[in-house]
N, C-alpha and C positions, 0 to 999 in steps of 0.2 A: 504494500500500500504506500509506504514512504517513497519507494522508487517511482511509482506512478504519479504521486503528487509532485515529485521533483521534475518529472518529464512535463507534466501539465504546466507547472510554473514556468519552466523554460520556454514552452511554446507560447504562453501568454506574453512573455517578454519579447519573443521573436516576432510575433505577429501584431503586437500592439502599436498604436500610432505614436505614442510617446514612450520615452524611456529606453528604447533600443534602436531608434533611428530607421526602422523599416518603412517602406512606402505601403501603408495599409489603409483600408477604408475605416472611417470613424464608426460606421454602423456595426461592422463585424469584427474588426481587428485583423482581418486576413489580408495577406499581400495580394496586390493586383498584378496579374500577368499582362493584361492588355485592356484597352477600352475600345468598344465597338458599338456603333449605333447608339451612343450616349449611355452605354452600360459598362460598369466595371466588371470584368471577368476575372474572378479570383482564383487563386492557386488550387483550391480544393476542387473547383469545377474542371479546371484544365487537367488536373490529376486523373480524373475519371476517363477523359478522352485519351490521355497518354497511356493509361493502363490498357485500354482497349487496343490501341495501336501496337503496344508492346507485345500483347498476346498474339496479335495477327502476324507480326514479324517473326516471332519465335516459332509459330506454327508453320509458317511458310518457309523460313530459311534455317531454322534450328536455333537453339538457345545460345550458340556462340556467334550469332549474327552481328553482335555489337562490336566485334573486333574486325569486321569486314567492311568492304564497300559494296553497294548494291547498285543496280541499274534501275532507275525509276521508270514509271510509265511514259515519261516524256523522253526516255532514252538517255538521261543524264546519269553519269556515275557519281555517286555521292557516298559519303560516310554514312553508315546505317543509322547512327544516332541522329545526325543532322536531318536525314530524310524522314525519320520517324517523328522528330520534333515538328517539322513542317507539316507532315500529314495530320498529326493530332490537331494542330491549330486550324488547318484547312477544314477538317471535319467539323470542328466547333463553329467556325465562321459560316459554313454552308448550312448547318443546322439552324443557327440563329437567324440566318437570312430567310430560309424556307418558312420558318414558323411565323414570320411577319406576314405571310400570304394567307394564313389560315382564315382570317376574316373575309378577305377578298374572294376566296374560293369556297367559303362556307364549309371548311373541313375541320373536324375536331376528333378527339379520341372518344370512343364510347366508354361507358362505365366499365365494361368488361375488359376493354383494352387498357384502361388505366390500371385496373386491378392486376392484369398480367405484368405490366411494367413495374408495379410496386413489388410484386413477388420477385421479379428479376433483380430489382434493386436490393431487396433483402438478401438474396443469394450472393450478389456481388459484395455487399457490405460484410456478410458473414465470412467471406474468404479472406478479408483483410486482417492483418495482425494489429494488435494494439499499437505497435510502433508505427505502422503505416497510417493508421487513423490519426494518431497523435501528431505525426510528422507535418501534416498540412491542415489539421483541424477539421477533418472530413466528418460530416454529419449525414445520417441516413436520409433526412429530408432532401438534402442536396442531391444525393444519388437518385432519389425518386424523381425529382424535378428534371434532372438531366436525361434520365431514361425516358420519361414522358415526352420531353421535347424531341428527343431522337426519334421516337415512334411516330410522333406527329409529323416530323419532317419527312419521314419515309412515306407516309400517306400522301403528303403534298407532292413529293417527288413523283410518285406513281401517277398522280393526277396530271402533273405538268407534262410528263413524258408521253401520256396518252394524247396530248394536244400536238405532239410533234408531227410534222408533215413528212417526215423521213420515209422514203419508199425506194428501195433498191430493186430494180427490175431483174428478172432472170438473165437477161442479156448482159446487163452491167456486171452481174456476178459470175457469168459463165467461166468455167474452168475446163480446159481441154487437155486430154491426156494423149500423148503421141510418143512414138519411138523415133529417136534421131540416130541414124547410122552416120556418124560423123568422121570424115577423113580430114583431120586437122592439117593446117598448113603453117603451123607455128610451134615454137617450143616455149616452155614456161619454166623459169627457175624457181628456187625455193622462196624467193621474195615476191613472187607474182609478176616479175618482169617478163614481158612477151617479146619474142624475136621471131619475125617471119622467116619461113624457109627460103632457100634459094629458088630461083625460077625452075631449075631442073627438078628439084624435089617437089615443087608445087605441081609441075606437069606429071610427075610420077603418081602423086596422090589423085590427080584427076583421072588418070588411066585406071587406077584401082577402083575408084568410084564408078566409073563407066562399066567396068567388068562386073562389079557387084550387081549393078542394076540389070545387066544382061542376064546374069545368073538368076535373079529374082523373076524376071519375065519368063524365062524358060521353065523354072520350077513351078511357077504358080499355075500355068496352063489355064488362065482365066478364072481361077478360083482364089478365094481369100487364103492367105497364109501368114504365119507369124515370121517376120524377117529378123527378129532380134537374135536368133541363133547365128545368123551370118556375121553380125557384129561381134559376137563372142568368138566365133571361129576365126575371124580375121584379127582378133586381139586388138580391136579399136578401143583405146583406153578412155576416150571421151564419149563413146557411144552410150546411150542409155535412154530410159523412159522418163518423160517429164510431164508434170501436170502444172499448167500455167494459165494465167489470166490473159486476156487480150493485151493489156498494157505490158505484162511481163514478156510476152512473145515479141511485141513491138520493140521493146527496149533491148532485148537479147538478140533478135534475129533481123529486125528491120521490117519495113512496110511490105516489101515484095514477098518475103517469106510468110508474113502474117496473112496476106491475101491468098497465098497458095494453100496454107493450112486450113483457112476458113472456107475454102472452096471444096475441101475433101470430104468424103463420106467415111463413116466408120469402116475400118479394115482396108481402106484404099492406100496405095503406095504411090508416092510421088516419083517424078523423074529426078535426076541429079540436080540439086539446087546449090548454087554458088552463093556464099556469103563472104564477108571480108576476111574471115578466118579459116575458110576451107570449103569442103564440099559435103553435102548432106543428102541422104535419102530418107525421107520421112514416111512413117506409116501412122495414119490416124487410128488411134485405138478407140477413142470416144470424143467426138467433137463437143459433146456436153457431158462431162463427167458429173452425174447427178449428185453423188455424195460430196465431192469436192466443191461443186457449185453451191450446194446448200450450206456447207461450212463457210464458204467465202461470202455468201449473202449475209449470214449472221455476223461475220466479222465486219463487213462494210456497214451494215445497219448499226451495229454497236458503235462503230467509229463516228458515224454521222449523228447518232443520238448523243454521244459524248460531246461532240462539237456544238450541237444545239443547246445542250444543257450548260456547257461552259460559257457560251455566249450570253445566255440568260442570266446565269449567276454573276458574271462580270457586270452586266448592266444593273442588276439589282444591288450589288455591293456598292457600285458607284452612286446609286440613288440614296442608299442608306447612310453611307459613310465614305465619301469620295476621297478622304485622306488616308484611308486604311491601306496598310501594306505590312507584310510580315516583318520585313527588316526594320521598318520605322515604328510600328505600333506595339511590338512585343518587347517587354522588358526582360531581356535575356538574363540579367542578374537574378531575377526572381525565377524565371522559367527553368534555369539551370539547376535549381534546387530539386526539381523532379528528375530522378535518375532513371534512365532506360537500361543501363548496363549493369545494374546491380540486382 
């Protein structure tokens, strides 16, 4: 009991407005991590978001993630702790922003949904140690409020995304699967540097491609056949089956090859096709690979939805608090008291 009283007294000193010099609110005596939309966001509330992100990272990357760098969704390589800190604040800001739209959209939590969140809050709170609770003065009511806000934000998000006009057509998402019997006319070193063959060697590769095409014509006898075995038999190191979108084919092979591939039927074999890096014989396996097309359609839709949501969120944040930014608005001296790597 004496030890607990000592901890409590230390915390009172640490978070009080006077006596210990911390930047704390007069109402609660808790330190403020940031101010957004006219509200002080205190350390205990941020702690809940931080714990959630901490669990997500450790579940995805492992418990030793905090000693590593990770690649964010934006493709940036960042220290895991820095990335987690930014993500926790981003989640908080988006939640705070979304719930301001509850009145406009007429969305609220039902009594049952509130009860579910209160139960989840109790479970969250029960998992914390006395030291964790005391560290930032966390109260159960705060956890309940944060989880209710998060659940309300999720409902508003679902409503908002239903208003998105994003629609990806099957043609936009089309993925084609084809075999490329490739007679390369270049060499590549260990560093990815490419050197074109001499003209004599290029001519030799052309003769090999022509001979392979003649063999295919003779062997097929007007019937469909799988030509991939020829690539293996001739030990063509760059020959292989590819599943690619229209844009991928265009950037890899060029417009002429794209036109050829898109004019082919399933099972059809092309004549010898020349590109800047060699000679090819293509066999169309599936001009529309249904499984790959469905996966690509989901990927493109998700990307378009994310862009739609990010643009909305940016506009809403500017309306609510045009001066907000992570680097300028977050008091890192306070925020750094929440540890991710412990």
